[in-house]
mmCIF file of the N, C-alpha and C atoms, coordinates in Angstrom:
data_MODEL
# 
_entry.id   MODEL 
# 
loop_
_atom_site.group_PDB 
_atom_site.id 
_atom_site.type_symbol 
_atom_site.label_atom_id 
_atom_site.label_alt_id 
_atom_site.label_comp_id 
_atom_site.label_asym_id 
_atom_site.label_entity_id 
_atom_site.label_seq_id 
_atom_site.pdbx_PDB_ins_code 
_atom_site.Cartn_x 
_atom_site.Cartn_y 
_atom_site.Cartn_z 
_atom_site.occupancy 
_atom_site.B_iso_or_equiv 
_atom_site.pdbx_formal_charge 
_atom_site.auth_seq_id 
_atom_site.auth_comp_id 
_atom_site.auth_asym_id 
_atom_site.auth_atom_id 
_atom_site.pdbx_PDB_model_num 
ATOM 1   N N  . MET A 1 1  ? -12.273 -55.840 147.585 1.00 0.00 ? 1  MET A N  1 
ATOM 2   C CA . MET A 1 1  ? -13.360 -56.243 149.004 1.00 0.00 ? 1  MET A CA 1 
ATOM 3   C C  . MET A 1 1  ? -14.197 -56.829 148.128 1.00 0.00 ? 1  MET A C  1 
ATOM 4   N N  . ASP A 1 2  ? -14.686 -58.066 148.792 1.00 0.00 ? 2  ASP A N  1 
ATOM 5   C CA . ASP A 1 2  ? -15.769 -59.283 148.082 1.00 0.00 ? 2  ASP A CA 1 
ATOM 6   C C  . ASP A 1 2  ? -16.777 -58.970 149.401 1.00 0.00 ? 2  ASP A C  1 
ATOM 7   N N  . ILE A 1 3  ? -17.904 -58.776 149.265 1.00 0.00 ? 3  ILE A N  1 
ATOM 8   C CA . ILE A 1 3  ? -18.793 -58.460 150.049 1.00 0.00 ? 3  ILE A CA 1 
ATOM 9   C C  . ILE A 1 3  ? -20.223 -59.566 149.920 1.00 0.00 ? 3  ILE A C  1 
ATOM 10  N N  . ASN A 1 4  ? -20.823 -60.099 150.565 1.00 0.00 ? 4  ASN A N  1 
ATOM 11  C CA . ASN A 1 4  ? -22.074 -60.585 150.319 1.00 0.00 ? 4  ASN A CA 1 
ATOM 12  C C  . ASN A 1 4  ? -23.033 -59.708 151.259 1.00 0.00 ? 4  ASN A C  1 
ATOM 13  N N  . ILE A 1 5  ? -24.446 -59.310 150.916 1.00 0.00 ? 5  ILE A N  1 
ATOM 14  C CA . ILE A 1 5  ? -25.038 -58.730 151.648 1.00 0.00 ? 5  ILE A CA 1 
ATOM 15  C C  . ILE A 1 5  ? -26.648 -59.563 151.186 1.00 0.00 ? 5  ILE A C  1 
ATOM 16  N N  . PRO A 1 6  ? -26.945 -59.963 152.679 1.00 0.00 ? 6  PRO A N  1 
ATOM 17  C CA . PRO A 1 6  ? -28.727 -61.026 152.044 1.00 0.00 ? 6  PRO A CA 1 
ATOM 18  C C  . PRO A 1 6  ? -29.513 -60.322 151.724 1.00 0.00 ? 6  PRO A C  1 
ATOM 19  N N  . ARG A 1 7  ? -30.550 -60.712 150.888 1.00 0.00 ? 7  ARG A N  1 
ATOM 20  C CA . ARG A 1 7  ? -31.484 -59.736 150.576 1.00 0.00 ? 7  ARG A CA 1 
ATOM 21  C C  . ARG A 1 7  ? -32.762 -60.158 151.547 1.00 0.00 ? 7  ARG A C  1 
ATOM 22  N N  . ASP A 1 8  ? -33.692 -59.231 151.698 1.00 0.00 ? 8  ASP A N  1 
ATOM 23  C CA . ASP A 1 8  ? -34.766 -59.170 152.430 1.00 0.00 ? 8  ASP A CA 1 
ATOM 24  C C  . ASP A 1 8  ? -34.302 -59.325 154.027 1.00 0.00 ? 8  ASP A C  1 
ATOM 25  N N  . LYS A 1 9  ? -33.431 -58.956 154.411 1.00 0.00 ? 9  LYS A N  1 
ATOM 26  C CA . LYS A 1 9  ? -32.852 -58.495 155.946 1.00 0.00 ? 9  LYS A CA 1 
ATOM 27  C C  . LYS A 1 9  ? -32.555 -57.138 156.379 1.00 0.00 ? 9  LYS A C  1 
ATOM 28  N N  . LEU A 1 10 ? -32.506 -57.100 157.699 1.00 0.00 ? 10 LEU A N  1 
ATOM 29  C CA . LEU A 1 10 ? -31.789 -55.597 157.954 1.00 0.00 ? 10 LEU A CA 1 
ATOM 30  C C  . LEU A 1 10 ? -30.623 -55.807 158.124 1.00 0.00 ? 10 LEU A C  1 
ATOM 31  N N  . VAL A 1 11 ? -29.731 -55.184 157.297 1.00 0.00 ? 11 VAL A N  1 
ATOM 32  C CA . VAL A 1 11 ? -28.526 -55.064 157.234 1.00 0.00 ? 11 VAL A CA 1 
ATOM 33  C C  . VAL A 1 11 ? -27.689 -53.722 157.896 1.00 0.00 ? 11 VAL A C  1 
ATOM 34  N N  . VAL A 1 12 ? -26.882 -53.922 158.557 1.00 0.00 ? 12 VAL A N  1 
ATOM 35  C CA . VAL A 1 12 ? -26.536 -52.656 159.326 1.00 0.00 ? 12 VAL A CA 1 
ATOM 36  C C  . VAL A 1 12 ? -24.337 -52.734 158.936 1.00 0.00 ? 12 VAL A C  1 
ATOM 37  N N  . ILE A 1 13 ? -24.192 -51.635 158.441 1.00 0.00 ? 13 ILE A N  1 
ATOM 38  C CA . ILE A 1 13 ? -22.901 -51.321 158.176 1.00 0.00 ? 13 ILE A CA 1 
ATOM 39  C C  . ILE A 1 13 ? -22.281 -50.530 159.177 1.00 0.00 ? 13 ILE A C  1 
ATOM 40  N N  . THR A 1 14 ? -21.532 -51.038 160.009 1.00 0.00 ? 14 THR A N  1 
ATOM 41  C CA . THR A 1 14 ? -20.494 -50.369 160.733 1.00 0.00 ? 14 THR A CA 1 
ATOM 42  C C  . THR A 1 14 ? -19.316 -49.921 160.760 1.00 0.00 ? 14 THR A C  1 
ATOM 43  N N  . GLY A 1 15 ? -18.731 -49.100 161.397 1.00 0.00 ? 15 GLY A N  1 
ATOM 44  C CA . GLY A 1 15 ? -17.241 -48.698 161.416 1.00 0.00 ? 15 GLY A CA 1 
ATOM 45  C C  . GLY A 1 15 ? -16.851 -47.354 161.841 1.00 0.00 ? 15 GLY A C  1 
ATOM 46  N N  . VAL A 1 16 ? -15.371 -47.117 161.973 1.00 0.00 ? 16 VAL A N  1 
ATOM 47  C CA . VAL A 1 16 ? -14.984 -45.948 162.584 1.00 0.00 ? 16 VAL A CA 1 
ATOM 48  C C  . VAL A 1 16 ? -15.103 -44.867 161.746 1.00 0.00 ? 16 VAL A C  1 
ATOM 49  N N  . SER A 1 17 ? -15.120 -43.815 162.215 1.00 0.00 ? 17 SER A N  1 
ATOM 50  C CA . SER A 1 17 ? -15.648 -42.759 161.098 1.00 0.00 ? 17 SER A CA 1 
ATOM 51  C C  . SER A 1 17 ? -14.495 -42.431 160.184 1.00 0.00 ? 17 SER A C  1 
ATOM 52  N N  . GLY A 1 18 ? -14.905 -42.123 158.844 1.00 0.00 ? 18 GLY A N  1 
ATOM 53  C CA . GLY A 1 18 ? -14.267 -42.054 157.626 1.00 0.00 ? 18 GLY A CA 1 
ATOM 54  C C  . GLY A 1 18 ? -13.571 -43.247 156.874 1.00 0.00 ? 18 GLY A C  1 
ATOM 55  N N  . SER A 1 19 ? -14.310 -44.665 157.482 1.00 0.00 ? 19 SER A N  1 
ATOM 56  C CA . SER A 1 19 ? -14.121 -45.743 157.073 1.00 0.00 ? 19 SER A CA 1 
ATOM 57  C C  . SER A 1 19 ? -14.611 -45.851 155.786 1.00 0.00 ? 19 SER A C  1 
ATOM 58  N N  . GLY A 1 20 ? -15.597 -45.220 155.308 1.00 0.00 ? 20 GLY A N  1 
ATOM 59  C CA . GLY A 1 20 ? -16.494 -45.725 153.732 1.00 0.00 ? 20 GLY A CA 1 
ATOM 60  C C  . GLY A 1 20 ? -17.522 -46.022 153.815 1.00 0.00 ? 20 GLY A C  1 
ATOM 61  N N  . LYS A 1 21 ? -18.395 -46.182 155.033 1.00 0.00 ? 21 LYS A N  1 
ATOM 62  C CA . LYS A 1 21 ? -19.627 -46.705 155.562 1.00 0.00 ? 21 LYS A CA 1 
ATOM 63  C C  . LYS A 1 21 ? -20.450 -46.006 154.329 1.00 0.00 ? 21 LYS A C  1 
ATOM 64  N N  . SER A 1 22 ? -20.682 -44.719 154.456 1.00 0.00 ? 22 SER A N  1 
ATOM 65  C CA . SER A 1 22 ? -21.478 -44.113 153.818 1.00 0.00 ? 22 SER A CA 1 
ATOM 66  C C  . SER A 1 22 ? -21.163 -44.160 151.888 1.00 0.00 ? 22 SER A C  1 
ATOM 67  N N  . SER A 1 23 ? -20.270 -44.251 151.700 1.00 0.00 ? 23 SER A N  1 
ATOM 68  C CA . SER A 1 23 ? -19.937 -44.306 150.519 1.00 0.00 ? 23 SER A CA 1 
ATOM 69  C C  . SER A 1 23 ? -20.383 -45.603 149.808 1.00 0.00 ? 23 SER A C  1 
ATOM 70  N N  . LEU A 1 24 ? -19.882 -46.711 150.640 1.00 0.00 ? 24 LEU A N  1 
ATOM 71  C CA . LEU A 1 24 ? -20.498 -48.049 150.323 1.00 0.00 ? 24 LEU A CA 1 
ATOM 72  C C  . LEU A 1 24 ? -21.909 -47.946 150.094 1.00 0.00 ? 24 LEU A C  1 
ATOM 73  N N  . ALA A 1 25 ? -22.405 -47.353 151.238 1.00 0.00 ? 25 ALA A N  1 
ATOM 74  C CA . ALA A 1 25 ? -24.092 -47.607 151.239 1.00 0.00 ? 25 ALA A CA 1 
ATOM 75  C C  . ALA A 1 25 ? -24.900 -46.597 150.078 1.00 0.00 ? 25 ALA A C  1 
ATOM 76  N N  . PHE A 1 26 ? -24.570 -45.242 150.053 1.00 0.00 ? 26 PHE A N  1 
ATOM 77  C CA . PHE A 1 26 ? -24.746 -44.637 149.061 1.00 0.00 ? 26 PHE A CA 1 
ATOM 78  C C  . PHE A 1 26 ? -24.372 -44.290 147.806 1.00 0.00 ? 26 PHE A C  1 
ATOM 79  N N  . ASP A 1 27 ? -23.025 -44.044 147.601 1.00 0.00 ? 27 ASP A N  1 
ATOM 80  C CA . ASP A 1 27 ? -22.263 -43.885 146.320 1.00 0.00 ? 27 ASP A CA 1 
ATOM 81  C C  . ASP A 1 27 ? -22.214 -45.460 145.324 1.00 0.00 ? 27 ASP A C  1 
ATOM 82  N N  . THR A 1 28 ? -22.342 -46.609 146.207 1.00 0.00 ? 28 THR A N  1 
ATOM 83  C CA . THR A 1 28 ? -21.985 -47.621 145.249 1.00 0.00 ? 28 THR A CA 1 
ATOM 84  C C  . THR A 1 28 ? -23.162 -48.631 145.498 1.00 0.00 ? 28 THR A C  1 
ATOM 85  N N  . ILE A 1 29 ? -23.414 -49.093 146.427 1.00 0.00 ? 29 ILE A N  1 
ATOM 86  C CA . ILE A 1 29 ? -25.053 -50.089 146.390 1.00 0.00 ? 29 ILE A CA 1 
ATOM 87  C C  . ILE A 1 29 ? -26.184 -49.112 145.940 1.00 0.00 ? 29 ILE A C  1 
ATOM 88  N N  . TYR A 1 30 ? -26.845 -48.088 146.530 1.00 0.00 ? 30 TYR A N  1 
ATOM 89  C CA . TYR A 1 30 ? -27.930 -47.163 146.157 1.00 0.00 ? 30 TYR A CA 1 
ATOM 90  C C  . TYR A 1 30 ? -27.469 -46.743 144.664 1.00 0.00 ? 30 TYR A C  1 
ATOM 91  N N  . ALA A 1 31 ? -26.533 -46.000 144.287 1.00 0.00 ? 31 ALA A N  1 
ATOM 92  C CA . ALA A 1 31 ? -26.144 -45.227 143.088 1.00 0.00 ? 31 ALA A CA 1 
ATOM 93  C C  . ALA A 1 31 ? -26.444 -46.696 142.267 1.00 0.00 ? 31 ALA A C  1 
ATOM 94  N N  . GLU A 1 32 ? -25.959 -48.070 142.107 1.00 0.00 ? 32 GLU A N  1 
ATOM 95  C CA . GLU A 1 32 ? -25.980 -48.694 141.423 1.00 0.00 ? 32 GLU A CA 1 
ATOM 96  C C  . GLU A 1 32 ? -27.587 -49.102 141.192 1.00 0.00 ? 32 GLU A C  1 
ATOM 97  N N  . GLY A 1 33 ? -28.283 -49.405 142.347 1.00 0.00 ? 33 GLY A N  1 
ATOM 98  C CA . GLY A 1 33 ? -29.670 -49.811 142.089 1.00 0.00 ? 33 GLY A CA 1 
ATOM 99  C C  . GLY A 1 33 ? -30.730 -48.583 141.632 1.00 0.00 ? 33 GLY A C  1 
ATOM 100 N N  . GLN A 1 34 ? -30.326 -47.197 141.795 1.00 0.00 ? 34 GLN A N  1 
ATOM 101 C CA . GLN A 1 34 ? -30.983 -46.408 141.400 1.00 0.00 ? 34 GLN A CA 1 
ATOM 102 C C  . GLN A 1 34 ? -30.586 -46.092 139.446 1.00 0.00 ? 34 GLN A C  1 
ATOM 103 N N  . ARG A 1 35 ? -29.189 -46.608 139.456 1.00 0.00 ? 35 ARG A N  1 
ATOM 104 C CA . ARG A 1 35 ? -29.100 -46.703 137.986 1.00 0.00 ? 35 ARG A CA 1 
ATOM 105 C C  . ARG A 1 35 ? -29.624 -47.620 137.315 1.00 0.00 ? 35 ARG A C  1 
ATOM 106 N N  . ARG A 1 36 ? -30.256 -48.833 137.772 1.00 0.00 ? 36 ARG A N  1 
ATOM 107 C CA . ARG A 1 36 ? -30.539 -50.028 137.262 1.00 0.00 ? 36 ARG A CA 1 
ATOM 108 C C  . ARG A 1 36 ? -31.974 -49.756 137.093 1.00 0.00 ? 36 ARG A C  1 
ATOM 109 N N  . TYR A 1 37 ? -32.823 -49.143 138.056 1.00 0.00 ? 37 TYR A N  1 
ATOM 110 C CA . TYR A 1 37 ? -34.056 -48.536 138.182 1.00 0.00 ? 37 TYR A CA 1 
ATOM 111 C C  . TYR A 1 37 ? -34.036 -47.364 136.676 1.00 0.00 ? 37 TYR A C  1 
ATOM 112 N N  . ILE A 1 38 ? -33.382 -46.343 136.721 1.00 0.00 ? 38 ILE A N  1 
ATOM 113 C CA . ILE A 1 38 ? -33.485 -45.589 135.263 1.00 0.00 ? 38 ILE A CA 1 
ATOM 114 C C  . ILE A 1 38 ? -33.446 -46.199 134.157 1.00 0.00 ? 38 ILE A C  1 
ATOM 115 N N  . GLU A 1 39 ? -32.354 -47.097 134.090 1.00 0.00 ? 39 GLU A N  1 
ATOM 116 C CA . GLU A 1 39 ? -32.274 -48.029 132.998 1.00 0.00 ? 39 GLU A CA 1 
ATOM 117 C C  . GLU A 1 39 ? -33.533 -48.972 132.570 1.00 0.00 ? 39 GLU A C  1 
ATOM 118 N N  . SER A 1 40 ? -34.555 -49.135 133.378 1.00 0.00 ? 40 SER A N  1 
ATOM 119 C CA . SER A 1 40 ? -35.854 -50.038 133.363 1.00 0.00 ? 40 SER A CA 1 
ATOM 120 C C  . SER A 1 40 ? -36.690 -49.204 132.871 1.00 0.00 ? 40 SER A C  1 
ATOM 121 N N  . LEU A 1 41 ? -36.653 -47.664 132.552 1.00 0.00 ? 41 LEU A N  1 
ATOM 122 C CA . LEU A 1 41 ? -37.425 -47.012 131.883 1.00 0.00 ? 41 LEU A CA 1 
ATOM 123 C C  . LEU A 1 41 ? -37.397 -47.116 130.500 1.00 0.00 ? 41 LEU A C  1 
ATOM 124 N N  . SER A 1 42 ? -38.696 -46.541 130.002 1.00 0.00 ? 42 SER A N  1 
ATOM 125 C CA . SER A 1 42 ? -38.328 -46.227 128.388 1.00 0.00 ? 42 SER A CA 1 
ATOM 126 C C  . SER A 1 42 ? -37.528 -45.198 128.105 1.00 0.00 ? 42 SER A C  1 
ATOM 127 N N  . SER A 1 43 ? -36.983 -45.361 126.962 1.00 0.00 ? 43 SER A N  1 
ATOM 128 C CA . SER A 1 43 ? -36.058 -44.406 126.284 1.00 0.00 ? 43 SER A CA 1 
ATOM 129 C C  . SER A 1 43 ? -36.628 -42.902 126.442 1.00 0.00 ? 43 SER A C  1 
ATOM 130 N N  . TYR A 1 44 ? -37.790 -42.713 126.285 1.00 0.00 ? 44 TYR A N  1 
ATOM 131 C CA . TYR A 1 44 ? -38.201 -41.688 126.327 1.00 0.00 ? 44 TYR A CA 1 
ATOM 132 C C  . TYR A 1 44 ? -38.206 -40.754 127.510 1.00 0.00 ? 44 TYR A C  1 
ATOM 133 N N  . ALA A 1 45 ? -38.689 -41.519 128.585 1.00 0.00 ? 45 ALA A N  1 
ATOM 134 C CA . ALA A 1 45 ? -38.709 -41.097 129.887 1.00 0.00 ? 45 ALA A CA 1 
ATOM 135 C C  . ALA A 1 45 ? -36.984 -40.863 130.411 1.00 0.00 ? 45 ALA A C  1 
ATOM 136 N N  . ARG A 1 46 ? -36.268 -41.626 129.878 1.00 0.00 ? 46 ARG A N  1 
ATOM 137 C CA . ARG A 1 46 ? -34.651 -41.439 130.378 1.00 0.00 ? 46 ARG A CA 1 
ATOM 138 C C  . ARG A 1 46 ? -34.278 -40.039 129.742 1.00 0.00 ? 46 ARG A C  1 
ATOM 139 N N  . GLN A 1 47 ? -34.501 -39.616 128.698 1.00 0.00 ? 47 GLN A N  1 
ATOM 140 C CA . GLN A 1 47 ? -34.122 -38.529 127.799 1.00 0.00 ? 47 GLN A CA 1 
ATOM 141 C C  . GLN A 1 47 ? -34.579 -37.293 128.687 1.00 0.00 ? 47 GLN A C  1 
ATOM 142 N N  . PHE A 1 48 ? -35.202 -37.441 129.951 1.00 0.00 ? 48 PHE A N  1 
ATOM 143 C CA . PHE A 1 48 ? -35.347 -36.234 130.584 1.00 0.00 ? 48 PHE A CA 1 
ATOM 144 C C  . PHE A 1 48 ? -34.596 -35.933 131.973 1.00 0.00 ? 48 PHE A C  1 
ATOM 145 N N  . LEU A 1 49 ? -34.128 -37.274 132.177 1.00 0.00 ? 49 LEU A N  1 
ATOM 146 C CA . LEU A 1 49 ? -32.940 -37.948 133.311 1.00 0.00 ? 49 LEU A CA 1 
ATOM 147 C C  . LEU A 1 49 ? -31.856 -37.459 133.176 1.00 0.00 ? 49 LEU A C  1 
ATOM 148 N N  . ASP A 1 50 ? -31.187 -36.847 134.057 1.00 0.00 ? 50 ASP A N  1 
ATOM 149 C CA . ASP A 1 50 ? -29.335 -36.898 134.083 1.00 0.00 ? 50 ASP A CA 1 
ATOM 150 C C  . ASP A 1 50 ? -28.775 -38.414 133.879 1.00 0.00 ? 50 ASP A C  1 
ATOM 151 N N  . GLN A 1 51 ? -27.848 -38.414 133.326 1.00 0.00 ? 51 GLN A N  1 
ATOM 152 C CA . GLN A 1 51 ? -27.522 -39.613 133.088 1.00 0.00 ? 51 GLN A CA 1 
ATOM 153 C C  . GLN A 1 51 ? -26.546 -39.861 134.260 1.00 0.00 ? 51 GLN A C  1 
ATOM 154 N N  . MET A 1 52 ? -26.783 -41.216 134.318 1.00 0.00 ? 52 MET A N  1 
ATOM 155 C CA . MET A 1 52 ? -25.967 -41.865 135.913 1.00 0.00 ? 52 MET A CA 1 
ATOM 156 C C  . MET A 1 52 ? -24.682 -42.306 135.446 1.00 0.00 ? 52 MET A C  1 
ATOM 157 N N  . GLN A 1 53 ? -23.482 -42.373 136.364 1.00 0.00 ? 53 GLN A N  1 
ATOM 158 C CA . GLN A 1 53 ? -22.395 -42.761 135.961 1.00 0.00 ? 53 GLN A CA 1 
ATOM 159 C C  . GLN A 1 53 ? -22.358 -43.990 136.920 1.00 0.00 ? 53 GLN A C  1 
ATOM 160 N N  . LYS A 1 54 ? -22.115 -45.196 136.266 1.00 0.00 ? 54 LYS A N  1 
ATOM 161 C CA . LYS A 1 54 ? -21.886 -46.591 136.948 1.00 0.00 ? 54 LYS A CA 1 
ATOM 162 C C  . LYS A 1 54 ? -20.783 -46.566 138.176 1.00 0.00 ? 54 LYS A C  1 
ATOM 163 N N  . PRO A 1 55 ? -21.125 -46.942 139.307 1.00 0.00 ? 55 PRO A N  1 
ATOM 164 C CA . PRO A 1 55 ? -20.252 -46.680 140.262 1.00 0.00 ? 55 PRO A CA 1 
ATOM 165 C C  . PRO A 1 55 ? -18.642 -47.759 140.011 1.00 0.00 ? 55 PRO A C  1 
ATOM 166 N N  . ASP A 1 56 ? -17.883 -47.478 140.557 1.00 0.00 ? 56 ASP A N  1 
ATOM 167 C CA . ASP A 1 56 ? -16.118 -47.813 140.229 1.00 0.00 ? 56 ASP A CA 1 
ATOM 168 C C  . ASP A 1 56 ? -16.406 -49.669 141.075 1.00 0.00 ? 56 ASP A C  1 
ATOM 169 N N  . VAL A 1 57 ? -17.191 -50.192 140.522 1.00 0.00 ? 57 VAL A N  1 
ATOM 170 C CA . VAL A 1 57 ? -16.944 -51.670 140.936 1.00 0.00 ? 57 VAL A CA 1 
ATOM 171 C C  . VAL A 1 57 ? -16.908 -52.702 140.050 1.00 0.00 ? 57 VAL A C  1 
ATOM 172 N N  . ASP A 1 58 ? -16.452 -53.885 139.887 1.00 0.00 ? 58 ASP A N  1 
ATOM 173 C CA . ASP A 1 58 ? -16.322 -54.870 139.017 1.00 0.00 ? 58 ASP A CA 1 
ATOM 174 C C  . ASP A 1 58 ? -17.708 -55.507 138.589 1.00 0.00 ? 58 ASP A C  1 
ATOM 175 N N  . ILE A 1 59 ? -18.550 -55.803 139.631 1.00 0.00 ? 59 ILE A N  1 
ATOM 176 C CA . ILE A 1 59 ? -19.480 -56.642 139.130 1.00 0.00 ? 59 ILE A CA 1 
ATOM 177 C C  . ILE A 1 59 ? -20.509 -56.506 140.981 1.00 0.00 ? 59 ILE A C  1 
ATOM 178 N N  . ILE A 1 60 ? -21.706 -56.262 140.577 1.00 0.00 ? 60 ILE A N  1 
ATOM 179 C CA . ILE A 1 60 ? -23.058 -56.323 141.659 1.00 0.00 ? 60 ILE A CA 1 
ATOM 180 C C  . ILE A 1 60 ? -23.395 -57.077 140.704 1.00 0.00 ? 60 ILE A C  1 
ATOM 181 N N  . GLU A 1 61 ? -24.413 -58.284 141.925 1.00 0.00 ? 61 GLU A N  1 
ATOM 182 C CA . GLU A 1 61 ? -25.160 -59.379 141.198 1.00 0.00 ? 61 GLU A CA 1 
ATOM 183 C C  . GLU A 1 61 ? -26.299 -59.066 142.117 1.00 0.00 ? 61 GLU A C  1 
ATOM 184 N N  . GLY A 1 62 ? -27.585 -59.383 141.633 1.00 0.00 ? 62 GLY A N  1 
ATOM 185 C CA . GLY A 1 62 ? -28.939 -59.910 142.531 1.00 0.00 ? 62 GLY A CA 1 
ATOM 186 C C  . GLY A 1 62 ? -29.055 -58.217 143.134 1.00 0.00 ? 62 GLY A C  1 
ATOM 187 N N  . LEU A 1 63 ? -28.813 -57.098 142.445 1.00 0.00 ? 63 LEU A N  1 
ATOM 188 C CA . LEU A 1 63 ? -29.541 -55.632 143.154 1.00 0.00 ? 63 LEU A CA 1 
ATOM 189 C C  . LEU A 1 63 ? -30.592 -55.389 142.747 1.00 0.00 ? 63 LEU A C  1 
ATOM 190 N N  . PRO A 1 64 ? -31.652 -55.174 143.011 1.00 0.00 ? 64 PRO A N  1 
ATOM 191 C CA . PRO A 1 64 ? -32.862 -54.851 142.563 1.00 0.00 ? 64 PRO A CA 1 
ATOM 192 C C  . PRO A 1 64 ? -32.701 -53.365 141.937 1.00 0.00 ? 64 PRO A C  1 
ATOM 193 N N  . PRO A 1 65 ? -33.466 -52.936 141.227 1.00 0.00 ? 65 PRO A N  1 
ATOM 194 C CA . PRO A 1 65 ? -33.944 -51.189 140.639 1.00 0.00 ? 65 PRO A CA 1 
ATOM 195 C C  . PRO A 1 65 ? -33.890 -50.536 142.492 1.00 0.00 ? 65 PRO A C  1 
ATOM 196 N N  . THR A 1 66 ? -33.582 -49.583 142.481 1.00 0.00 ? 66 THR A N  1 
ATOM 197 C CA . THR A 1 66 ? -34.126 -48.765 143.621 1.00 0.00 ? 66 THR A CA 1 
ATOM 198 C C  . THR A 1 66 ? -34.535 -47.404 143.241 1.00 0.00 ? 66 THR A C  1 
ATOM 199 N N  . ILE A 1 67 ? -35.625 -47.065 144.139 1.00 0.00 ? 67 ILE A N  1 
ATOM 200 C CA . ILE A 1 67 ? -36.094 -45.636 143.989 1.00 0.00 ? 67 ILE A CA 1 
ATOM 201 C C  . ILE A 1 67 ? -35.367 -44.759 144.889 1.00 0.00 ? 67 ILE A C  1 
# 
């Protein structure tokens, strides 16, 4: 799948039940943003946090860190 999601816009993900909307939003996009946020912290701060797994994607560009 190849998608482009505009920044600074309200974006809605729709589909039938079980189609992967929540997986895309939370397990992929949000998880990668959160992982980028944790990587921006100092190594001292990161030692107290669980290691985040990288989502199973080839590339995500332009995604800011997420809290």
